[in-house]
C-alpha positions as CSV (number, residue, x, y, z in Angstrom):
1,M,30.3,15.5,9.5
2,P,28.0,13.3,11.7
3,T,29.8,10.8,13.5
4,E,27.2,8.5,13.6
5,V,23.7,7.6,12.2
6,A,20.8,7.7,14.9
7,S,18.5,4.9,15.1
8,P,14.6,5.5,14.9
9,K,13.2,4.8,18.1
10,N,12.5,1.4,19.1
11,K,14.2,0.0,15.8
12,S,17.3,-2.3,15.6
13,P,20.6,-0.3,15.0
14,S,21.3,-2.2,11.8
15,R,21.0,-0.1,9.0
16,S,22.7,0.8,5.4
17,I,23.0,4.1,3.6
18,R,21.5,3.5,0.2
19,H,21.5,6.9,-1.3
20,F,23.0,10.2,-0.1
21,V,22.7,14.0,-1.3
22,C,23.6,17.2,-0.3
23,S,23.0,21.0,-0.6
24,K,24.6,24.1,0.7
25,H,23.0,23.3,4.1
26,V,21.1,20.0,3.9
27,I,22.1,16.6,4.0
28,I,19.6,13.6,2.9
29,A,20.1,10.1,2.9
30,V,18.0,6.9,2.2
31,V,18.5,4.4,5.0
32,H,17.3,0.9,5.3
33,V,16.8,0.0,8.9
34,A,16.1,-3.6,9.8
35,K,13.2,-4.0,7.2
36,T,12.2,-0.6,7.0
37,R,13.2,2.2,4.4
38,W,13.9,5.8,5.8
39,V,14.6,9.4,4.8
40,Y,17.1,11.0,6.9
41,H,18.4,14.5,7.3
42,L,21.3,16.1,9.2
43,K,20.0,17.5,12.1
44,E,22.4,18.5,15.5
45,N,25.5,16.9,13.5
46,Q,23.7,13.6,13.5
47,L,21.7,11.8,10.4
48,Q,18.1,11.7,12.2
49,P,15.0,10.0,10.9
50,L,12.7,12.5,8.6
51,V,10.3,10.1,7.2
52,L,9.5,6.6,7.2
53,L,8.6,5.3,3.8
54,E,5.4,3.0,3.5
55,E,5.9,-0.7,3.3
56,S,4.3,-0.7,-0.1
57,T,6.6,1.9,-1.5
58,P,8.9,0.3,-4.5
59,V,12.6,0.3,-3.8
60,V,14.3,3.9,-4.1
61,L,16.2,4.3,-7.2
62,A,16.5,7.8,-7.9
63,L,17.0,10.6,-4.9
64,A,17.6,14.4,-5.6
65,L,17.7,17.2,-3.6
66,S,16.4,20.9,-4.7
67,P,19.2,23.3,-4.7
68,D,17.6,25.3,-2.0
69,G,17.4,22.3,0.5
70,T,13.5,22.4,0.9
71,T,12.3,19.5,-1.7
72,I,13.3,15.8,-1.8
73,A,12.3,13.8,-4.5
74,L,12.5,10.2,-4.4
75,G,12.3,7.9,-7.7
76,C,10.4,4.7,-6.5
77,G,9.7,2.2,-9.1
78,D,7.8,3.9,-11.9
79,S,6.5,6.8,-9.8
80,T,8.0,9.9,-8.0
81,L,7.6,10.8,-4.2
82,V,8.0,14.6,-3.5
83,Y,8.2,16.0,0.3
84,R,8.6,19.7,0.9
85,T,10.3,20.6,4.1
86,V,10.1,23.6,6.2
87,A,12.7,24.0,9.1
88,G,13.8,20.5,8.8
89,E,10.3,18.9,9.0
90,V,8.0,17.6,6.5
91,Y,5.4,20.1,5.6
92,K,3.9,18.4,2.3
93,T,4.2,15.3,0.6
94,W,2.8,14.4,-3.0
95,K,3.2,11.8,-5.7
96,L,3.9,12.8,-9.2
97,P,1.6,11.3,-11.6
98,R,2.8,8.6,-13.8
99,P,3.6,9.4,-17.4
100,N,0.9,8.1,-19.6
101,D,1.9,9.8,-22.6
102,L,4.8,7.1,-23.4
103,N,4.1,4.7,-26.2
104,R,6.3,2.2,-24.2
105,R,6.0,0.6,-20.7
106,A,7.4,3.0,-17.9
107,V,9.8,0.6,-15.8
108,R,11.5,2.9,-13.4
109,V,12.6,6.3,-12.4
110,H,16.0,6.4,-13.5
111,K,17.4,9.9,-12.8
112,L,16.0,13.0,-11.1
113,N,17.1,16.5,-10.8
114,F,15.9,19.9,-9.9
115,S,16.5,23.1,-11.9
116,V,19.1,25.7,-10.6
117,D,16.2,27.7,-8.8
118,S,14.6,24.9,-7.2
119,R,11.1,25.3,-9.0
120,R,11.3,22.5,-11.8
121,L,11.7,18.7,-11.3
122,I,13.0,16.6,-14.2
123,S,13.0,13.1,-14.2
124,C,14.5,10.5,-16.5
125,I,12.3,7.0,-16.8
126,Q,13.7,3.8,-18.2
127,V,11.3,2.3,-20.7
128,E,10.8,-0.9,-22.6
129,G,9.1,-1.9,-25.7
130,K,5.9,-4.2,-25.5
131,D,7.9,-7.2,-25.8
132,N,10.5,-6.4,-23.0
133,S,12.8,-5.2,-25.5
134,D,14.4,-1.6,-26.8
135,K,15.3,-0.7,-22.9
136,H,16.4,2.9,-22.7
137,A,16.0,6.1,-20.6
138,V,13.4,8.7,-21.8
139,P,13.5,12.4,-20.3
140,Y,10.1,13.0,-18.9
141,G,9.1,16.6,-17.8
142,V,12.1,18.4,-19.6
143,C,10.0,20.9,-21.2
144,P,8.7,22.7,-19.2
145,G,9.4,20.2,-16.2
146,Y,7.3,19.4,-13.4
147,M,6.5,22.9,-11.3
148,I,7.1,22.6,-7.6
149,P,4.1,24.5,-6.1
150,E,4.9,27.3,-3.8
151,I,4.4,26.9,-0.1
């Protein structure tokens, strides 16, 4: 287990871990450092910066890691960011399309999860009615789920 969290170069050491997930060989965390947000991963027995989230990215409300440890999903506001990693480095990044087929307004990604084979991403989105009432979570992408592209 790591004994400390490494600070990104030229950044203040004040930081807090907001989300934490792990698979068999990978540990991922969303860390706030000063006024920035990072995705960290365990490397050389220490959490190291992997991705700096853009300042315009909404707050991370959900985090998932595929069982094979190669794909990271972040629920940010009403959208989902996905990062594919190879050998501990980001290989590909994409933003999943916002669900337009809901009759209600999507408020935020509530939960994220990967299938056991790491090939499908399932999300649950909190929605509300047009008059800001009737808030509840709606599974989105369950059948067949968002297929993660092959490398």
